[in-house]
C-alpha positions as CSV (number, residue, x, y, z in Angstrom):
1,M,11.3,-24.5,20.9
2,A,8.3,-23.0,20.6
3,V,7.2,-21.9,17.3
4,S,5.1,-18.3,16.8
5,T,2.3,-17.6,14.9
6,W,2.4,-14.2,15.2
7,A,3.6,-14.2,11.2
8,R,1.0,-16.9,10.6
9,E,-2.2,-14.9,11.2
10,P,-3.3,-11.8,10.5
11,V,-3.5,-9.0,12.8
12,R,-7.0,-9.0,14.7
13,A,-8.2,-6.0,16.1
14,A,-8.9,-7.1,19.9
15,G,-12.5,-6.1,20.5
16,R,-13.7,-5.1,17.0
17,S,-16.4,-6.2,15.2
18,T,-16.3,-7.7,11.7
19,A,-17.7,-4.4,10.3
20,Y,-14.7,-2.3,11.5
21,R,-12.4,-4.4,10.1
22,D,-13.9,-5.0,7.0
23,L,-13.9,-1.2,6.9
24,W,-10.4,-0.5,7.4
25,T,-9.3,-3.7,4.8
26,W,-11.5,-2.0,2.2
27,L,-9.3,1.7,3.5
28,I,-5.7,-0.3,2.5
29,I,-7.0,-1.6,-0.4
30,A,-8.2,1.4,-1.9
31,A,-5.2,3.1,-0.9
32,H,-3.0,0.7,-2.6
33,I,-5.2,1.0,-5.7
34,Q,-4.8,4.5,-5.8
35,L,-0.9,4.7,-5.0
36,R,-0.8,2.1,-8.3
37,L,-2.4,4.1,-10.4
38,A,-0.4,7.3,-9.7
39,R,2.5,5.5,-10.1
40,P,2.7,6.0,-14.1
41,L,1.9,10.0,-13.5
42,A,5.3,10.2,-11.2
43,E,7.1,8.4,-13.6
44,D,8.9,11.1,-14.9
45,L,9.1,13.1,-11.6
46,R,12.6,14.1,-11.3
47,R,14.8,16.5,-9.0
48,P,15.4,19.8,-10.5
49,W,19.5,18.7,-10.9
50,K,18.8,15.2,-12.4
51,R,18.9,14.9,-16.4
52,P,15.3,14.3,-18.2
53,T,14.4,11.2,-19.4
54,D,14.7,10.3,-23.7
55,R,11.2,8.8,-23.2
56,V,8.4,10.3,-25.0
57,P,5.7,9.9,-23.6
């Protein structure tokens, strides 16, 4: 039985330079950081039909 290496190796953009891959890596990291920083801002957002939370900021 052959073991696939696809799940163990990082995805590589074929024919792309290292700088291009680094750019995309940092773009993904920056997007993830922005989402993590915005998480507390969206904590109390709810649908109009749901009750408000009792938590006081």
